[in-house]
C-alpha positions, 0 to 999 in steps of 0.5 A: 297755182292754177288760174282756172281753179281761181276763176272757178272758185275751187283753188285753196284760199291762199290762191283764191283770196286776193288778200291772202294771195298778196300777203304771200307774194313778194313783189319782184321788179318784173311783177311790179312793172307788170301790175303798174302797166296793167293799172295804167292801161285800165285806168287810161294812163298808158300801158301796153294793151298786150303783154306776153310773159316769157319765162322758163317752166316754173318761172312765175307766169301763172303766179303773175297772171293770178296777181293781175287777176286779183288786183282787178278783183274789185277788192278795195286796194286798201285791203291789200298789203301796203306794198301792193297799195303803194304800187297800184295807188298811182293809177287808180283802177276802174271800179269794175273790170271784167275778167277772163281766164282762158286756160288751155288745159281746162278748155276743150277744143270740142267746146262746152255747154253753158249753164243756160244751154248755149253751146260754145265751140271756140276760144272766141266764144268762150272769151265772149261768154266770160265777158258777158254771158249770152249777150256777149256771146251773141256778138260772136255767135256766127263765127263761133258756130262756123269755127272761124275768126270773129274778125270785126265782131271781136272789136265790137265785143271788146268795146262793149265789155271794157274795161277788161283783162284777158288772161291766157295760160297754158296756150300750148296745151290747148293748141296740142288738143286741136289736132 
């Protein structure tokens, strides 16, 4: 399972396609609680704004993030297996949820150049770009150019591009590269 490959569309169908993914996924108590909490948060019915997944290596963090990614993919819940429909049916999701996948072993600390030529230097710039392209990036562009925290610009960005789900995987792999 690789969140970056699912995000880019290059993962195998059993990970890339929400219907196939959920047809092969057993909803554990922990995964169910995570999906219910996210659905509640996105629908304005409660839920935590930030969730830290704590498991050992191979404990299902990426798989859990893929489940979150897919549950807000825009695929009608009626196309998911019945257990997933039942689970998220209690908190109807917004029609559109923006999704961001920040995967540390796929991000370069030297930044990247986007298809329109925009140079993104920081993880904050990448976050903005994924939320709304060049328009969203403009909100944090000064901080990105200076490689500093975006401060209040981050609040402005999130308010403008919500509802959204931001998944961060392989954070340590990214941090190791910063040296």
